[in-house]
C-alpha positions in Angstrom: 33.7 -56.7 -56.2 30.9 -54.0 -55.4 29.0 -55.1 -52.0 25.7 -57.2 -52.4 23.4 -57.8 -49.2 22.9 -61.0 -47.5 19.0 -61.7 -48.0 18.7 -62.9 -44.4 19.6 -59.0 -43.5 18.2 -57.5 -45.9 14.8 -58.7 -44.4 15.7 -58.3 -41.0 16.4 -54.4 -42.1 13.1 -54.4 -44.1 11.6 -55.6 -41.1 12.8 -53.2 -38.6 12.0 -50.4 -41.1 8.1 -51.4 -41.1 8.3 -51.4 -37.5 9.4 -48.4 -36.9 6.5 -47.0 -38.5 4.1 -48.3 -36.1 2.7 -45.6 -33.4 2.9 -48.5 -30.6 5.6 -47.2 -28.5 6.2 -50.1 -27.2 7.4 -51.2 -30.6 9.3 -47.7 -31.2 11.5 -48.3 -28.3 12.7 -51.7 -29.4 13.2 -50.3 -33.2 15.6 -47.7 -31.3 17.4 -50.5 -28.9 17.9 -52.5 -32.5 19.1 -49.8 -34.0 21.8 -49.0 -31.7 22.7 -52.5 -31.8 23.0 -52.7 -35.6 24.8 -49.6 -35.9 28.1 -51.6 -34.3 27.8 -53.3 -37.3 29.3 -50.8 -40.4 27.8 -52.0 -43.6 24.3 -51.7 -41.9 24.8 -48.6 -43.6 25.3 -50.4 -47.0 22.0 -52.1 -46.5 20.3 -48.8 -45.7 21.4 -46.9 -49.1 20.6 -50.3 -51.1 17.1 -50.4 -49.6 16.6 -46.6 -50.6 18.4 -46.6 -54.1 17.9 -50.3 -55.5 14.9 -52.0 -53.7 12.3 -50.1 -56.0 10.2 -53.0 -55.2 9.4 -51.5 -52.1 7.0 -48.8 -51.0 8.5 -44.9 -51.4 7.9 -44.7 -47.8 9.6 -47.6 -46.1 12.9 -46.8 -49.0 12.7 -42.7 -47.6 13.3 -44.1 -44.2 15.7 -45.8 -45.1 18.0 -42.9 -46.0 16.7 -40.9 -43.2 17.9 -43.5 -40.6 21.2 -43.2 -43.1 21.3 -39.6 -42.6 21.4 -39.6 -39.3 23.6 -42.1 -38.8 26.2 -39.8 -40.8 25.4 -36.9 -38.9 26.5 -38.9 -36.0 29.2 -41.6 -37.0 30.4 -40.6 -40.2 34.1 -39.9 -38.9 33.5 -44.1 -37.9 32.7 -45.0 -41.5 34.9 -47.4 -43.2 36.2 -45.9 -46.8 34.5 -48.7 -48.5 31.0 -48.0 -46.5 31.7 -44.1 -47.1 32.6 -44.5 -51.1 29.6 -47.1 -51.6 27.2 -44.6 -50.3 28.3 -41.2 -52.3 28.5 -43.4 -55.5 25.2 -45.2 -55.1 23.6 -41.5 -54.4 25.0 -40.1 -57.4 24.1 -43.4 -59.3 20.5 -42.7 -58.4 19.9 -38.9 -57.5 17.5 -39.2 -61.0 15.0 -41.4 -59.4 11.8 -41.7 -60.3 10.4 -40.7 -57.3 10.5 -37.0 -56.3 10.1 -38.4 -52.4 13.2 -40.7 -52.5 14.9 -37.9 -55.1 15.2 -35.2 -52.4 16.0 -37.8 -49.6 19.3 -38.6 -51.5 19.2 -35.0 -52.0 19.3 -34.5 -48.2 21.9 -37.6 -47.7 23.9 -36.1 -50.4 24.0 -32.6 -48.0 24.9 -34.4 -45.0 28.1 -36.1 -46.5 29.1 -32.4 -47.9 28.6 -30.9 -44.5 30.8 -33.2 -42.7 33.8 -31.6 -44.4 33.3 -33.5 -47.2 33.1 -31.3 -49.8 36.9 -31.0 -50.0 37.4 -35.0 -49.8 34.7 -35.3 -52.7 36.1 -33.3 -55.6 34.1 -35.2 -57.9 30.6 -34.1 -56.4 30.1 -30.6 -57.6 31.3 -31.1 -60.9 29.4 -34.3 -61.5 26.1 -32.8 -60.2 26.4 -29.6 -62.6 27.2 -32.1 -65.6 24.1 -34.0 -64.8 21.6 -30.7 -64.9 22.5 -31.0 -68.9 20.9 -34.4 -68.6 17.9 -34.9 -71.2 16.1 -36.9 -68.2 13.6 -34.7 -66.4 14.3 -36.4 -63.2 18.1 -36.2 -63.1 18.2 -32.5 -64.0 15.5 -32.0 -60.6 17.1 -34.4 -58.5 20.9 -32.6 -59.1 19.4 -29.2 -58.8 17.5 -30.1 -55.9 20.9 -31.8 -54.3 22.9 -28.4 -55.4 20.1 -25.9 -53.9 20.8 -27.7 -50.6 24.3 -27.7 -50.6 24.2 -23.8 -51.4 22.1 -23.3 -48.6 24.2 -25.2 -46.3 28.0 -24.2 -48.0 27.3 -21.1 -49.4 30.6 -19.1 -48.1 32.4 -22.5 -48.8 31.5 -22.6 -52.0 32.9 -19.2 -52.8 36.6 -19.8 -51.0 39.6 -20.7 -52.4 39.5 -23.6 -50.2 37.6 -25.2 -53.3 39.3 -22.8 -56.1 36.0 -21.1 -56.3 33.6 -23.3 -57.8 31.0 -20.5 -57.8 32.7 -19.0 -61.3 31.6 -22.4 -63.3 28.2 -22.3 -61.0 27.1 -19.2 -61.0 27.1 -18.8 -65.2 25.2 -22.5 -65.2 22.6 -21.7 -63.0 21.7 -18.6 -64.7 21.3 -20.6 -68.2 18.5 -22.7 -66.1 16.8 -19.0 -65.1 14.7 -20.0 -69.0 14.2 -23.7 -68.7 11.0 -25.0 -69.8 10.5 -26.4 -66.1 9.1 -24.4 -63.6 10.7 -26.8 -61.0 13.5 -26.7 -62.4 13.4 -22.4 -63.0 12.8 -22.2 -58.9 15.5 -24.2 -58.1 17.6 -22.4 -60.5 17.0 -18.7 -59.0 16.7 -20.3 -55.2 20.3 -21.4 -55.8 21.7 -18.1 -57.4 19.8 -16.4 -54.7 22.1 -18.0 -52.2 24.6 -15.8 -52.6 23.2 -12.8 -52.7 23.8 -11.4 -49.4 27.2 -12.3 -49.2 28.2 -10.5 -52.3 29.7 -13.5 -53.8 32.1 -12.0 -56.3 30.9 -14.9 -59.3 27.3 -13.6 -58.7 28.9 -10.0 -58.3 30.7 -10.0 -61.9 27.0 -11.7 -63.2 24.9 -9.4 -61.7 23.5 -7.4 -64.7 22.6 -10.5 -66.4 21.2 -11.7 -62.9 18.6 -9.0 -62.8 17.7 -9.1 -66.0 17.1 -12.9 -66.0 14.6 -11.8 -62.9 12.8 -9.3 -64.8 11.9 -12.2 -67.6 10.4 -14.3 -65.5 8.5 -11.7 -63.2 5.1 -12.6 -64.8 6.0 -16.4 -64.3 2.6 -18.8 -64.2 4.7 -20.9 -61.3 3.9 -19.2 -57.8 7.2 -21.0 -56.7 9.4 -19.0 -59.7 7.1 -15.9 -58.5 8.2 -15.9 -54.7 11.6 -16.7 -55.6 11.8 -13.5 -57.8 10.2 -11.7 -55.0 12.9 -12.6 -52.6 15.4 -12.2 -55.1 15.0 -8.3 -55.3 14.5 -8.1 -51.7 18.1 -8.9 -50.6 19.1 -7.1 -53.7 17.7 -4.2 -52.7 19.9 -4.7 -49.5 23.4 -5.4 -51.3 23.4 -4.2 -54.8 20.3 -1.0 -54.9 22.8 0.9 -57.3 21.8 -1.7 -59.8 18.3 -1.6 -59.1 17.4 2.1 -58.8 17.5 3.0 -63.0 14.5 0.1 -62.7 13.0 1.3 -59.7 9.4 2.6 -60.8 8.7 -0.9 -62.5 10.2 -3.0 -59.4 7.4 -1.2 -57.3 4.9 -1.6 -59.7 5.4 -5.2 -60.2 6.2 -5.2 -56.3 2.4 -4.1 -55.8 1.1 -6.7 -57.7 2.7 -9.3 -56.2 2.0 -8.3 -52.1 -1.4 -9.2 -53.9 -0.8 -12.5 -55.0 -3.3 -15.3 -54.8 -0.2 -17.0 -53.7 0.0 -15.7 -49.8 3.5 -17.0 -50.2 4.1 -15.0 -52.9 2.8 -12.1 -51.3 4.5 -12.1 -48.2 8.2 -12.3 -49.9 7.0 -9.1 -51.9 5.7 -7.7 -48.8 9.3 -8.1 -47.5 10.4 -5.3 -49.8 8.5 -2.5 -48.3 10.3 -3.3 -45.0 13.6 -3.1 -46.7 13.3 -0.4 -48.9 12.2 1.7 -45.9 15.7 1.1 -44.2 16.8 2.5 -47.5 17.6 6.6 -47.6 15.9 6.3 -51.2 12.7 5.5 -49.6 10.9 8.4 -49.1 12.0 9.7 -52.8 11.1 6.5 -54.4 7.7 5.8 -52.9 6.4 9.0 -52.5 4.4 8.7 -55.9 3.1 5.6 -54.9 2.1 5.6 -51.3 -1.7 6.1 -52.9 -1.5 2.7 -54.1 0.7 1.2 -51.5 -1.5 2.1 -48.2 -4.6 -0.2 -49.3 -2.7 -2.8 -49.9 -0.9 -3.0 -46.7 -4.1 -2.3 -45.0 -6.2 -4.3 -46.9 -2.6 -7.3 -46.0 -3.6 -6.5 -42.4 -6.8 -8.8 -42.0 -6.8 -11.9 -40.5 -6.6 -14.8 -42.9 -9.1 -17.6 -42.6 -6.4 -20.0 -41.6 -5.3 -17.2 -39.1 -8.3 -17.3 -37.0 -8.5 -21.1 -36.8 -5.1 -21.6 -35.5 -6.2 -18.5 -33.2 -9.3 -20.1 -32.1 -10.9 -17.3 -33.0 -14.3 -18.7 -32.7 -13.5 -19.6 -28.9 -14.2 -16.9 -26.9 -13.9 -18.4 -23.0 -10.6 -20.3 -22.5 -9.2 -19.5 -18.6 -9.7 -22.5 -17.5 -7.5 -24.6 -20.1 -4.0 -25.8 -19.1 -1.3 -24.3 -21.1 0.8 -26.6 -23.2 4.8 -26.4 -22.3 4.9 -25.2 -26.1 2.9 -21.9 -25.4 5.1 -20.7 -23.6 8.1 -19.2 -25.3 11.8 -19.5 -23.3 12.3 -15.7 -22.0 15.6 -14.5 -21.4 16.1 -12.4 -18.1 17.7 -8.7 -19.1 20.9 -8.0 -16.6 20.4 -5.1 -14.1 22.3 -1.8 -15.9 22.4 1.7 -13.3 21.1 4.8 -15.4 20.9 8.2 -14.4 18.4 10.3 -14.7 17.7 12.8 -17.2 15.8 16.0 -17.6 13.3 14.3 -19.7 12.8 11.0 -17.3 14.4 8.0 -16.6 18.2 7.4 -18.7 18.1 5.1 -21.5 20.5 3.7 -24.0 20.0 2.4 -27.5 21.2 -0.7 -26.4 18.7 -1.2 -23.1 15.2 -0.1 -25.2 13.8 -3.4 -26.1 12.1 -3.6 -29.4 8.3 -2.7 -29.0 6.2 -5.6 -30.9 4.5 -3.8 -34.1 1.5 -6.5 -33.5 -0.1 -8.6 -30.4 -0.1 -11.7 -32.5 2.8 -13.3 -30.4 0.8 -16.4 -30.6 1.2 -17.0 -34.1 5.3 -17.6 -34.0 5.0 -17.6 -38.0 6.0 -14.9 -39.8 3.1 -14.1 -42.1 1.7 -11.3 -44.7 -0.5 -9.8 -41.7 2.5 -9.3 -39.2 4.5 -8.1 -42.8 2.3 -5.9 -43.9 1.5 -4.4 -40.3 5.0 -3.8 -39.5 5.7 -2.2 -42.9 3.2 0.4 -42.5 4.6 0.7 -39.0 8.3 1.7 -40.5 6.9 3.5 -43.7 5.2 5.5 -40.8 8.2 6.3 -39.2 9.4 7.4 -42.6 6.6 9.3 -44.3 5.0 11.1 -41.0 1.7 12.7 -41.3 2.6 12.4 -44.7 0.9 8.9 -44.7 -2.3 10.8 -43.4 -4.0 11.7 -46.1 -4.0 8.3 -47.9 -4.7 6.5 -44.4 -7.7 8.6 -42.7 -10.4 7.8 -45.2 -9.8 4.4 -45.3 -9.7 3.9 -41.3 -13.2 5.7 -41.0 -14.6 2.9 -43.3 -12.6 0.3 -41.2 -13.1 1.0 -37.6 -17.0 1.2 -37.8 -17.6 -1.7 -39.8 -20.1 -4.3 -39.0 -17.5 -7.6 -39.9 -15.4 -8.1 -36.9 -12.3 -9.3 -39.4 -12.8 -6.1 -41.5 -12.8 -3.8 -37.7 -9.9 -5.9 -36.1 -7.6 -4.9 -38.9 -8.5 -1.1 -38.7 -7.6 -1.3 -35.0 -3.9 -3.0 -36.0 -3.8 -0.2 -38.7 -4.5 2.8 -35.7 -1.3 1.2 -33.8 0.8 0.0 -36.4 1.0 4.2 -37.2 1.0 5.4 -33.9 4.5 5.6 -33.2 5.2 8.0 -37.0 1.9 9.6 -37.1 1.6 10.2 -33.4 1.6 14.5 -34.3 -0.8 14.3 -37.0 -3.4 11.6 -35.1 -3.6 14.3 -32.1 -7.0 16.1 -33.1 -8.4 12.6 -33.8 -7.7 11.0 -30.5 -10.8 12.4 -28.3 -12.8 10.5 -30.8 -11.1 7.8 -31.4 -9.6 6.4 -28.0 -13.3 6.3 -26.2 -14.0 4.3 -29.4 -11.3 2.0 -28.5 -12.1 1.7 -24.9 -15.5 0.8 -26.5 -13.8 -1.8 -28.2 -12.3 -3.8 -25.2 -15.8 -5.0 -24.1 -16.0 -6.2 -28.2 -17.5 -9.9 -28.0 -15.3 -10.9 -30.3 -11.8 -11.9 -28.1 -9.7 -10.7 -31.0 -11.1 -7.4 -31.2 -10.9 -7.1 -27.6 -7.0 -8.3 -27.4 -6.1 -5.9 -30.4 -7.5 -3.2 -28.4 -5.9 -3.5 -25.8 -2.4 -3.2 -27.8 -3.6 -0.6 -29.4 -4.5 1.6 -26.7 -1.0 0.7 -25.0 0.3 2.7 -28.5 -1.5 5.8 -27.4 -0.8 5.6 -23.6 1.7 8.6 -23.9 -0.6 10.7 -25.1 -3.5 9.9 -22.4 -1.2 9.9 -19.5 -1.1 13.8 -20.7 -4.7 14.5 -20.7 -6.7 15.7 -17.6 -6.5 11.8 -15.5 -10.7 11.7 -15.3 -11.1 12.6 -19.4 -9.0 9.4 -20.6 -6.9 7.8 -18.3 -9.5 6.6 -15.6 -11.8 5.3 -18.2 -9.2 3.3 -19.9 -7.8 2.0 -16.6 -10.8 1.0 -15.6 -11.8 -1.1 -18.5 -8.0 -2.6 -19.2 -8.3 -4.2 -15.3 -11.6 -5.6 -16.4 -9.9 -7.3 -19.5 -7.2 -8.2 -17.2 -9.7 -10.7 -15.8 -11.4 -11.6 -19.0 -12.5 -15.8 -20.0 -10.4 -15.5 -22.9 -6.6 -16.2 -22.1 -5.3 -14.2 -25.3 -7.4 -11.3 -23.7 -5.8 -11.6 -20.7 -2.6 -11.4 -22.1 -2.7 -8.6 -23.9 -4.5 -6.4 -21.1 -1.7 -7.0 -18.4 1.1 -6.3 -21.3 -1.1 -2.7 -22.0 -1.6 -2.2 -18.4 2.5 -2.5 -17.9 3.3 0.1 -20.5 0.7 2.2 -19.3 1.9 1.5 -16.0 5.4 3.1 -17.3 3.8 6.0 -19.2 1.4 7.1 -16.0 4.0 6.7 -12.8 2.8 8.2 -10.1 -0.3 9.0 -11.6 -1.6 5.7 -10.6 -1.3 6.4 -6.9 -5.1 7.5 -6.1 -5.8 3.9 -7.9 -3.3 1.9 -6.4 -5.7 -0.4 -3.9 -8.5 -0.9 -6.8 -5.0 -1.8 -9.0 -3.8 -4.6 -7.0 -7.2 -6.2 -6.1 -7.2 -6.7 -9.6 -4.4 -8.2 -10.1 -4.0 -10.2 -7.0 -7.4 -11.8 -8.2 -5.5 -12.7 -11.5 -3.0 -14.8 -9.6 -5.7 -17.0 -8.5 -7.2 -17.0 -12.2 -4.2 -17.3 -14.7 -3.2 -20.1 -15.8 1.1 -20.9 -16.1 2.1 -18.6 -19.2 -0.3 -15.6 -18.2 1.0 -16.0 -14.7 4.7 -14.9 -16.0 3.5 -11.6 -17.5 1.0 -11.1 -14.1 4.5 -10.5 -12.5 6.1 -8.4 -15.2 2.8 -6.3 -15.0 3.1 -6.0 -11.1 7.0 -5.8 -11.3 6.4 -2.8 -13.3 3.9 -1.3 -11.0 6.2 -1.3 -8.2 8.6 0.6 -10.5 6.7 3.2 -11.5 5.0 4.1 -8.7 7.7 3.5 -6.0 7.8 4.2 -2.2 3.7 4.6 -2.7 3.2 1.1 -2.4 5.1 1.1 1.1 1.3 1.2 3.2 0.3 -1.8 5.0 -2.6 -2.3 3.1 -1.4 -2.8 0.0 1.7 -4.6 0.8 -1.2 -7.2 2.9 -2.3 -7.3 -0.6 0.4 -7.9 -2.8 3.1 -9.9 -0.8 0.8 -13.2 0.6 0.3 -14.7 -3.3 4.0 -13.4 -4.3 5.3 -15.7 -1.3 2.6 -18.3 -1.9 4.3 -18.5 -5.4 7.6 -18.0 -4.0 7.5 -21.1 -1.8 5.9 -23.3 -4.2 8.6 -23.0 -7.2 11.7 -25.2 -6.9 15.1 -23.6 -7.3 15.7 -25.1 -10.9 12.0 -23.9 -12.1 13.0 -21.2 -14.6 9.6 -19.6 -13.6 11.5 -18.0 -10.7 13.0 -16.0 -13.5 10.4 -13.4 -13.9 9.3 -13.7 -10.1 12.6 -13.0 -9.0 12.6 -10.3 -11.1 9.2 -9.0 -10.0 10.3 -9.6 -5.9 13.3 -7.3 -7.3 11.3 -4.3 -8.3 9.0 -4.5 -5.0 11.5 -5.1 -2.3 13.2 -1.8 -4.1 9.4 0.1 -4.3 9.1 -1.1 -0.8 12.1 -0.7 1.1 11.3 -0.9 5.1 8.0 -2.3 4.4 9.7 -5.6 2.9 11.8 -6.3 5.8 9.0 -8.9 7.1 9.5 -11.1 3.7 13.6 -10.5 3.2 15.3 -12.8 5.3 14.0 -16.2 3.2 14.2 -14.3 -0.5 18.2 -13.1 0.8 18.6 -16.7 1.6 17.3 -18.6 -1.2 19.3 -16.3 -3.8 22.7 -16.8 -1.8 21.9 -20.4 -2.2 21.1 -20.2 -6.1 24.1 -18.4 -6.6 26.3 -20.9 -4.7 24.6 -23.9 -6.2 25.3 -22.3 -9.9 28.6 -21.7 -8.8 29.3 -24.8 -7.7 27.9 -26.3 -10.5 29.8 -24.0 -13.3 33.3 -25.7 -11.0 32.2 -29.1 -11.2 31.3 -28.9 -15.5 34.4 -27.2 -15.6 36.3 -29.8 -14.2 34.6 -33.0 -15.6 32.7 -31.5 -19.3 31.9 -34.9 -19.9 30.1 -35.8 -16.4 28.2 -32.4 -15.6 26.0 -30.2 -17.6 26.7 -26.5 -17.7 24.9 -24.9 -15.5 22.2 -22.0 -16.3 23.8 -18.9 -15.3 20.7 -16.9 -15.4 19.4 -18.5 -12.0 22.5 -16.6 -10.9 22.2 -13.2 -12.3 18.8 -12.9 -11.5 19.4 -13.9 -8.1 22.2 -11.4 -8.1 19.5 -8.6 -9.5 17.4 -9.8 -6.2 19.6 -8.9 -4.2 20.7 -5.4 -5.8 16.9 -4.6 -5.2 17.0 -6.2 -1.9 20.0 -4.2 -0.9 18.7 -0.9 -2.5 15.4 -1.2 -1.2 16.4 -2.0 2.3 19.3 0.1 3.0 20.6 -0.3 5.9 18.4 -3.1 6.9 20.1 -5.7 4.7 23.2 -5.1 6.7 22.7 -8.1 9.0 21.7 -10.3 6.5 25.1 -9.6 4.8 26.7 -10.7 7.7 25.4 -14.2 8.6 26.1 -14.9 4.8 29.3 -15.3 2.5 27.7 -13.2 0.2 31.2 -11.2 -0.4 33.3 -14.2 -1.3 30.3 -15.3 -3.8 30.6 -11.9 -5.3 34.6 -12.2 -5.7 33.8 -15.4 -8.1 30.9 -13.8 -9.7 33.1 -10.9 -10.8 35.6 -13.1 -12.3 32.9 -15.0 -14.1 33.4 -15.7 -18.2 29.8 -14.7 -18.9 29.3 -10.8 -19.3 26.1 -10.8 -17.7 27.0 -12.6 -14.6 29.6 -10.0 -14.3 27.2 -6.6 -15.0 25.0 -7.8 -12.1 27.9 -8.6 -9.6 28.8 -5.0 -10.3 25.4 -4.0 -9.8 25.5 -5.4 -6.9 28.4 -4.6 -5.5 27.5 -0.8 -6.0 24.4 -1.3 -4.1 26.0 -3.0 -1.0 28.7 -0.6 -0.8 25.7 2.3 -0.4 23.6 0.1 2.0 26.4 -1.7 4.0 30.1 -0.6 3.2 31.8 -2.1 6.3 31.5 -5.4 4.6 32.9 -4.5 1.3 35.9 -2.1 2.7 38.1 -5.4 3.7 37.4 -6.9 0.3 38.6 -3.5 -1.7 42.2 -4.6 -2.1 41.1 -7.9 -4.0 38.1 -6.3 -5.7 39.5 -3.4 -7.4 42.0 -4.5 -9.9 39.0 -6.8 -10.7 36.7 -3.7 -11.3 39.8 -2.2 -13.3 40.0 -4.8 -15.8 36.4 -4.6 -16.5 36.7 -1.4 -17.8 36.3 -2.3 -21.3 33.7 -0.7 -23.6 33.6 -3.6 -25.9 30.9 -4.6 -22.9 29.0 -1.9 -22.4 27.2 -2.3 -19.6 29.6 -4.5 -17.9 31.8 -1.4 -18.7 29.0 0.9 -17.2 28.2 -1.3 -14.4 31.9 -1.6 -13.2 32.4 2.3 -13.4 29.4 3.5 -11.3 30.7 1.0 -8.6 34.0 2.4 -8.6 32.4 5.8 -7.9 30.0 4.6 -5.3 33.4 3.1 -3.3 35.3 6.3 -4.0 32.6 8.0 -1.6 33.1 5.5 0.7 36.9 5.5 0.9 37.6 8.9 0.7 41.6 9.5 0.4 41.6 5.9 1.1 41.4 5.6 -2.4 44.4 7.0 -3.5 46.4 3.9 -3.8 43.8 3.0 -6.5 43.6 5.7 -8.7 46.5 4.5 -10.8 44.3 1.4 -11.8 41.0 3.1 -13.0 41.4 6.3 -13.8 43.3 5.9 -17.2 40.9 3.8 -18.8 37.4 6.0 -17.0 39.6 9.1 -19.4 40.1 6.7 -22.1 36.2 6.0 -22.0 34.9 9.5 -21.6 37.1 10.7 -25.0 36.4 7.1 -27.2 33.6 8.5 -30.1 30.2 7.0 -30.1 30.1 6.1 -26.6 26.6 5.5 -25.3 25.3 8.4 -23.5 24.9 6.1 -19.9 27.9 4.7 -19.7 29.5 8.4 -20.5 27.6 10.1 -17.8 28.6 7.5 -15.7 32.1 7.7 -16.7 31.9 11.5 -15.5 30.6 11.0 -12.2 33.0 8.4 -10.9 36.0 10.8 -12.4 34.0 13.7 -10.2 33.9 11.5 -7.6 37.7 10.2 -7.9 38.6 14.0 -8.1 36.3 14.9 -4.7 38.5 12.2 -2.7 41.8 12.3 -4.2 42.6 15.3 -6.2 45.6 15.7 -6.0 46.2 12.5 -7.9 43.6 13.4 -10.4 43.6 17.2 -11.0 46.9 16.5 -13.4 44.8 15.2 -16.0 42.2 17.9 -16.1 43.1 18.9 -19.4 42.5 15.6 -21.2 38.6 15.6 -20.0 37.0 18.4 -18.7 35.4 19.0 -22.1 33.6 15.5 -22.5 33.1 15.5 -18.8 31.1 18.9 -19.1 29.0 17.8 -22.0 28.2 14.6 -20.9 26.7 16.0 -17.7 24.8 19.0 -19.0 21.5 16.9 -19.1 21.2 15.2 -16.0 18.6 16.1 -12.7 20.1 17.4 -10.0 20.7 14.7 -7.7 23.3 13.1 -5.2 25.4 11.4 -7.9 25.8 15.0 -9.9 26.3 16.8 -6.5 29.4 14.9 -5.3 30.9 14.8 -9.2 30.6 18.7 -9.7 32.3 19.2 -6.1 35.1 16.9 -7.6 35.5 19.2 -10.6 35.6 22.2 -8.4 38.5 20.6 -6.1 40.4 20.1 -8.6 40.0 22.9 -10.8 41.1 24.7 -7.3 44.5 22.2 -7.5 44.8 23.0 -11.5 43.1 26.1 -12.6 45.2 25.9 -16.1 43.2 22.5 -16.6 40.0 24.1 -17.7 41.0 27.4 -18.8 41.1 26.0 -22.6 37.3 24.6 -22.0 36.1 27.3 -19.2 32.9 27.9 -21.8 32.0 24.3 -21.6 32.4 24.5 -17.7 29.8 27.6 -17.4 27.4 25.6 -20.1 27.6 22.5 -17.5 27.1 24.8 -14.2 24.0 26.2 -16.0 22.4 23.1 -16.1 21.9 22.8 -12.1 18.4 23.8 -11.6 18.7 24.4 -7.3 22.1 23.7 -6.3 23.0 23.5 -2.1 24.2 26.5 -1.1 27.8 25.6 -0.5 28.4 23.8 -3.9 27.0 27.3 -5.7 29.6 28.9 -3.2 32.1 26.5 -4.8 30.7 27.3 -8.5 30.9 31.2 -7.8 34.7 30.4 -6.1 35.9 28.4 -9.3 34.9 30.8 -11.7 36.7 33.9 -10.2 40.1 31.7 -9.9 39.5 30.4 -13.3 38.9 33.8 -15.0 42.0 35.4 -13.1 43.8 32.1 -14.9 42.3 33.2 -18.4 43.4 36.8 -17.9 47.5 34.9 -16.5 47.5 33.0 -19.6 46.4 35.2 -22.7 48.4 38.4 -21.0 51.1 37.7 -23.2 49.1 37.4 -26.3 47.7 40.5 -26.0 44.4 41.8 -25.6 42.2 39.3 -24.4 38.5 39.2 -23.2 38.1 36.3 -21.3 33.9 35.0 -20.5 33.0 36.7 -17.2 32.6 34.4 -13.9 29.2 31.8 -14.2 25.9 33.5 -12.5 23.9 31.4 -10.8 
């Protein structure tokens, strides 16, 4: 017999559904308790589906709410549903997918999808065939409801639908969907395209077999009057550009013309989907060839798309000029993630950088509007196209720019400033002649009466900071810095944020050029401490940390320390150990400690102790969680990572002064545990700290070497680049301290190091650190390392030819010279590479220079011996410095 509700029970459930719509929090809590009680009775779910599908006399919001509560129950407890209840729910869904109400149809579709996602696609074999059959129904509601459910299933289970587990239902579904591209209802056409679109990126075989029919069907819908259909057509073409460009190339001219129209579509959602096309095309090798003839049309369209829409201005409170006293709400503050410390070497051109260590620069400063919109997409597209076409883009842009930048309407003027920022990277060379006029104009825009103009001017000026710094300081740097510092104290929070970020970029570019202005800079940054709300305070920490990184030991002056440290320590004392605001403050203090060196001594003890406590707490929480995951929460290991990095900063900044702090703590025991943590970022920061402690106070590290070295050896795994990099660097530092006592550990680490340096596509920083460490190992244990010389000498030389003269390079080259002395034959085949590496030295110490002469003579003679049997040979003469 079919299940029937008890009338009293049904009334109870209906009352509960009515109460749950009450805004009263007390009523809401009572409803929640009642729901938990009712969930003890399995047939409660029968009542919920009954209200959704059968009680058509009830209002739609109540029926839909019943379905959504059932959906939550399916998510949480479906495995506990008795079979009869599960069958009743499934049958009711399929029988009522054509409900006259669009809201109820959509709710039933969501419920079907939720059941399917609980592994039921395999055990509900009639679902897909029945939904596909219902598409043929002459009743519009049934067809639309079935398509809505199928679209949700395609979104949630695209991989499963293209697998043998379900006997590849897509072979039937894709051709079926394609038939509905010609349906008379725009809603059905839209569903059909959206379903097929789910299988483009995964290259589903059933779609690839029908790819030409699909593309033809899309072209037939290009001029569809329905905006949702046009949006899905644009989305399909963008994805096809990524996975089947070969099929689009013959039609590319027409597609580009179509996308130019759609990027100007009156419906912004369609325009946004079309605008994605230019971003995707820019990544394709054929971009330049295909787009060159269309730049004259495309450029003004993208520029026009970069204006704020009316809704943007409302959302950004564009009319609010002063809001600095308004407290931030929690949702204003995006979660931030600590970037673990990676040890890099210095190059001829500046700091060592790895591809993986370079953070993406935002193409727009609209972080407050987290939603991707046409303005952001247009700016990003212009940015990437500027990088493709470089200065070829400027003839199309410059005539437009002049009209924008000096326009009386602030919205248009603001978009011009954004355009100027978006092209900064790609068109820098061509823009140089115009910058002497433009930069002063932008600096003037920092004083504009509209906050949104002031904030975008901050961002755009930061994009040209490199050029500004390359000019005489009084020309542009000083006026820019003066105005940016005023904007840091702006009455508008958005401008404060943009100015702080821009100033941090300027600090990175200017470095010690800022030293003459340090007092003025610090006065401003410290004043901002008392002015800023929560969100901008976190950005202020970054600006202070970047300043410390940029000017280094120049900050170690009593006057500067007295300005800077009291507000930082006040914040430090204010924050609890569980507060995530500690992350940016710890990062900031790490930079400050490194820069201040001995100047940080008066503040170091409480900071050091708290870092050790944070590491200890996190390790203890992790242990409790591992033993009893049901009773304890997993700890946030970022607290431990940031604390380890600050300890590194203290060790690097304080040098030998850190010894007493280490002696009075259990940091070496904690470090042993951190080095074995499952999380790569924890190990990465641990090895950085180990290297810094080795340099600062080796007497505390030495007793642990026998335990530490096997762990270091295990982490010489390039799968985790930064972990491997820091472990390698730490081994090199330990080698220099251990000397000949390093001998027992050479076999533990050398084979991995040789393998890494010979690996193709190894990042530059890791190669350099590996070469330094091999050189240092060879310096202290030449007899053990020299026999391997011929296996690493060539990549060793090419890795170190771009490094600046410094202590690490010095010790590595001494090592290689000693090893060549032990095994001269090991270098003969690659002697020219050794000469090239030696030539990279600008000013070697006298005794190292003598070593180079000696090695050159030895290798030259060895070359003669080696080749004398082969007839005439003319080896290169010894290198001259």
